[in-house]
C-alpha positions in Angstrom: 114.4 73.4 129.7 113.5 75.5 126.8 111.8 78.3 127.7 111.3 79.7 124.1 109.2 77.1 122.1 109.2 77.4 118.4 106.6 80.0 117.0 103.3 78.2 116.0 102.2 79.8 112.5 98.5 78.9 113.3 98.9 81.1 116.8 101.2 83.6 115.2 99.7 85.2 111.9 102.1 86.7 109.4 102.6 90.5 108.8 99.8 90.6 105.9 97.2 88.8 107.9 97.5 91.2 110.7 97.5 94.0 108.3 94.4 92.4 106.5 92.5 92.1 110.0 93.6 95.9 111.1 91.9 97.0 107.6 88.7 95.2 108.1 88.2 96.5 111.8 88.9 99.7 110.4 86.5 99.5 107.5 83.6 98.4 110.4 84.7 101.0 112.5 84.2 103.6 109.8 80.6 101.8 108.7 79.5 102.0 112.2 80.6 105.7 113.1 78.6 106.6 109.6 75.5 104.8 110.8 75.5 106.2 114.3 76.6 109.9 113.3 79.6 109.5 115.4 83.1 111.3 114.5 85.6 108.7 114.1 88.9 110.4 114.8 92.0 108.8 113.4 95.6 109.6 114.8 98.5 108.7 112.6 101.0 106.9 113.9 104.9 107.4 113.1 106.2 105.4 110.2 107.6 101.6 111.6 111.0 101.3 111.7 112.4 98.5 109.9 113.8 95.7 112.0 117.6 94.9 111.7 118.7 91.6 111.0 121.2 91.5 114.3 118.5 93.0 116.6 117.2 90.5 119.1 114.0 90.3 120.9 114.1 88.9 124.5 
């Protein structure tokens, strides 16, 4: 029995699709904050660590 089926590209977007979706959401949040007079607080996150080829994910 295979507990890890192959990834379905329709379900799991690639990195550029995720980034684009996050950028669209951020733009909408800025627009809504502007229209409502709400202060938008952005907390910078630490830079992402590059994945090593030998790293395994469970």
